[in-house]
N, C-alpha and C positions, 0 to 999 in steps of 0.2 A: 656367358658368351660362347664357350665351346659347345654347350648343348644346342644353343640357337643355330650355330653354324652347321652342326651335325644334322639337325632337323632339315635345314635347307638343302644340304648336300644330298640327303636321302631323297628329297622330293625331286631335285633336278637330275639326279643320276638314275634312280630306280633301276639298278643294274640287273635285276633278275627278271627276265621276260617270261611270262607264264601263258598257258594255253587260253585261248578265247575264241571269239566268234559269237554269233547271236543264235541262241536257241529260239525255237518258235515262241512267240509271245504268249500263246495259250498255255505253255508249260513252265513259264517263269514262276518260281515259287515266290511267296510273299516276302520272305526274309532274306533270300539269297538268289543268285543266278549261277547256274553251272552251264557253261557253254562249250560246244565242240571246238576243236582247233580249226583255224582257217585252212582253206584248201592248200595242200602241198606242204604243210608244216609237219614236222616230226615231233611227237610228244614223248617226253621221258617221264613216265609215271603220271602223277597228277600235279606235280609241284613246279614244273618248268618246261621250257622248250629248248631243245638242243640248239646251240649256236650254229648259224649257217656257216657252211664251209667258206673259206676265204675266196672272194670273188674279185676284189679290187685292192689296190694299194693306195693308202692315203697318208697325208701328213697334217700337222697342226702348226699354225703360225698365230701367235698372240694368245696369252693366257691370263688376260687382265680381269676376267670375270670367272667366278667358280662354275658357271654354266658349262665351261669347256669340258668338265669331266663327264657330265651327262651327254653332251654332244658326241664326245669321243666314244663313250660306251655304247651309244645308240648305233654308231656306224660299225663298231666291232660286232655287236649282236647281229647286225644285218649282213655281215659277211665281208667286212673291211679289215685289211691287215694294216695296222699302224706301223709305219716304217721310220718316221722321223718327226722331229718337232723343232721349232725355233721360237725363242723368246729372249729379249735383251735383258730381262730382270733376273738376276741369279737366284733369288729366293723363289720366284714363281717357277723357274726352270727346274730347280732342285726338287720341289714338291711334285711336279708333274713327272719327272724322271722316276721318282720313288713309286708313284702310282702305276706308271706304265714303263717298266724297265726294259721292255722289248723294243722300245723306240730309240733310235739314235738321235742324239742332240746335234742338230746342224749348227754350223758356225755362222750362218747368215740366212736371211730370207732368200737371197739369190740362189743359194745351194738347194733349197727346197723347190723353188720355182723352175729351176733348170734341170731337175731330175725328171727325165722323160718316162720313168716307170711309175710315177705318181699320177693318179687320175683325179684325185679329189683333195682339196685343201679345206680344212676346218678351222674356224677362228672364233675367238671371243676377245679380240683386241679392244682397246679403248673405243667407245662407240664412234667417235668422229673419224677414226682411222679404218673402220671396217669396210666401207664402200670403196675407198681408194685401193685398199688391198684386194678386194674382190675384182676390181677392174684389172689389176696387174695379173691376178690369178687367171682370169678368163683369157687375157691376151697371151698367156703362156700355154693356152690349150687345155686348161684344167677346169673341172667343175668346182663349185664353191658352196660350202654350207657354213652359215654364220649365225652367231647368237643375235637375238633381238636387242635393241633395234639394229637392223642390218644396214640401215641408211638413215641419216638424220637431217638431210635438207632436200628440198625439191630439186636443186641443182645437181646434187649427187644422184638422185633418182633418175634424172634425165640422162646423165652420163652412163649409169649402170644399164638402163634400158637400151641405150644405143649399142653399147659394147656387147651386151647379151644377145641382141638381135644380130649383130655382125658376126659374132663368134659361134653362136648356137650352143654356148655352154650353159650349164644349169647354175642359177643363182638362187639358192634355197635359204630362207630364213627359218631357223628352228624356233617356232612358237611353242615353247615347252609346256605352257599351261594347257595346250590341247594335245600335242604329240607325246608328251611325257606324263600325262595324267590319265590313269586307267579309267576313272569314272567318266571323264570327258570323251574318251574313245568309245566307251560303252554307250554314252548318250548319242554319239554319232550313229552307231548301229541301230539303236532304238528309233531314232528320228527317221532314218532311211527306211526302216521297216514299217513306218506309219503309226507308231505307237501313240503319238499325240496329234495325229492329223497334220494339217498344214501349219508350218511354223509362222507365227505372226510377229513375234518380238523376242529379242534376247536382252537380258539385263546382266551385264558383266561387272563384277566388283573385284578390284585388285588392290586390296590394302597390303602394305608392307611395313616392317619394322625398320626404323632408320639406322640404329646401331652406329652412332657417329664416330666412336673411337676406332671402329674397324674399317672405316671408309677411306679410300685414297683421295687425294686432292681433287682429281678430275671429277669425282662423284658429285661435287658441289657446284660445278660450273656448267650451266645450261648449254654453252657452246660446245662442250665436250660430250654431253649425254643426250642433247637434243630437246630437253624439256620433258616434263612428266608424262604428257599425253603421248609423245613420240616414243618414250622409253617404256615404262611399264604398261602404258595403255595399248601398246602394239599387240599384245596378246588378245585383247578384247576385240579389236578390229578384225583380226583373223577369225575368231570364233563367231562374230556376228555374220560375216560373209559366208562362212561354212554352214552354219545352222539355218540361216534364212535362204541359202542358195542364191544369194544376190550376186549378180554380175555387173550391176551398175548401182552406185550409191552416192549420196551427198551428205555433207555435214550440215545439219540444221542449225546447231548452236554448240558452242564450246566455251569453257572458261577455265582459267588456271589462277593459282595464287601461291604466294609464300606467306602463309597465315601465321606461322609459329616458329620460324627459324630466321630471325633477323640477323643473327651472327653469320649467316650464309646468304648474302644478298643476291647471288646468282643462282639460287636454288628454287625449286618449286615443290611444295608439299601436298598440293591438292589440285585435282582437275576432273572435269566431267564433260560429257559429250552426248548430244542427241543425233541420231542417224536416221536416214530414210533411203530405202533402196527399192529395186524392182522385185525383191523377194520378201521384204519385211522391214520392220523398223527396229531400232536398237537404242539402248541407253548404256553408257559406260561411266563408271566412277573409279578413280584411282587416288591413292593417298599414301602418306608415310606416317600414319598415326596408329599402328598396331601397338597396344599397350603391353607392358611387361608381364601383365597377368595372364596373357594368352600363352599356351604351351608351344606355339609354333610361330613362324615369322609373319603369318597373315592368314586371316580367315577368308581365303579366296572363294568366291561363289559365282555360280552361273545359273540363271533361271531361263528356261526356254519355254515360251508360251505357245501352245498350239491350239487349233480349233477344237480338238477333242481331248485336251488334257495339258498337263505341264510337267516339266522335269526340273528339279532343283539339284544342283551339284554342290557339295561342300568339299572342295578340293583337298584341303590340307588338314582339316580338323572338324569334328562334330562337337560343338560346344554342349550338345545335349547329352553327351556321355559315351558314345561309341569310340573305341580306340582307333588311332591311326587316321589316315586320310582316305581319299577315293570313295566318298559316300554319295550315293545317288538315290533320290527319292522320286518316284513316278506316281502321278495321280491321273487317272483316266476316268471314263464314264462309269466304271464299276467299283473302283477302290483306290486306296492309297497304299503303296508298298515301298519298302526299302530294298534296294538291290545292291548286294555286296559285289563290288567290282574288282576285288583284289586279284582275281584270277584272269583278268583280261590281258591279252597280248598287246604289246606296243609295236605297231607295224611300221612306223615311220622309217627307222633305220634300214630295214630290209627293203622297203619300197624305194628309198632313195638309191641304195646300191643297185637295185635292178634297173632303175631309171638311168643311172650312169651307164650301165652296160647296154641297155636296149634303146636309149634315147627316147624314153617315154616320160609321162608326167603323172604317175600314179600316186606319188607321195603328196604332191601339191602342184597344181598347174602354175606355170610361170606368171600368168596374168593374175591369178589369185594372190600370189606372193606380192606382186608389185602393187595391186589395188589396195590390199590391206595396209601397206606402207604409205601409199599415196593419201589415203583417208586420214591416217594418223598424222602425217605431216601437214595436211591442210587444216585439220582440226587444231593442231598446235599453233600454226601460223596465224590463224584468224581468231584464236581464243581471246576473249576479253579478260582483262586482269581484274580479279576481285580484291577488294580491300575491306577487311573486317575490323570492327572496333576492338581494341585490346582491353 
């Protein structure tokens, strides 16, 4: 159990940002890629990038999912100074304080929201509490970065959209399977450079290990987590829009089911979706069936089909034998090659910090953020329930 949790923390945290950018495609080696730093970044040797100087002050409210550590670290890497946090659970607060001793433990949510020196609030609260908290944050004049799913109902989405429009605050959902996975960041650079031509389709697979003994009560209640497509499927909707460059899309079909967990009647353990948009089509499958024989919590994969080639990403593990995660395979008209993505910089944290300062949308446009969520919520709502013979 401890090894499993450590593997997942390493994935969602990935605390050491390293140099990256895209080298010319003609000089990409067959077995690895070495890329220059992005413009304006300062490189320390070849192993990492110096942390940006503190540019903003931020706080954390809600520690109910371990993603909060990766979210916090991303903002710190990007130039954020963590000044305070609040959580009503003593055990979660103690663990966070140990990891980030520089942060003051606030006595209430109100203390954080009324601190006029804080520009950003970061949260991984229980999913059904995330959007209401984000509304309060924006109404207090602060920007908000939240774990996925950042919104779990269409009513919540409508309210968040209205308040965001009224306040002009940033409501950013951290889709960590793209923002915190180096191979996926590298794929974005390759696709943008035309490495596989025009993207036609994405296939996103998001398997997870359920680990029932370690899960809190709310984990098993669809009303709290939003359903499997809304929850873990949200990553794949983000990636579909990003890689196909779709600005309009619809759910063609979706289905969900609780196929093997009758002891948790409010749970869903399988879901899949077909999508069609103005930039391409997509297929998504998510499940809670990672077997114990796998060395990590899930063999997450993304396949990007283009007119001139395709990319396959093995996010967390290569069951073919290569160590670690962040594996990228590219096949074009000339050859198939493996690209080591371990030295790719993760830009989201720094982009978000700069967006807060400059009121720009370089990390993720607000419309993209909301559209990815809207598609997930619609797919969840209209999903047919499957029933399999036992």
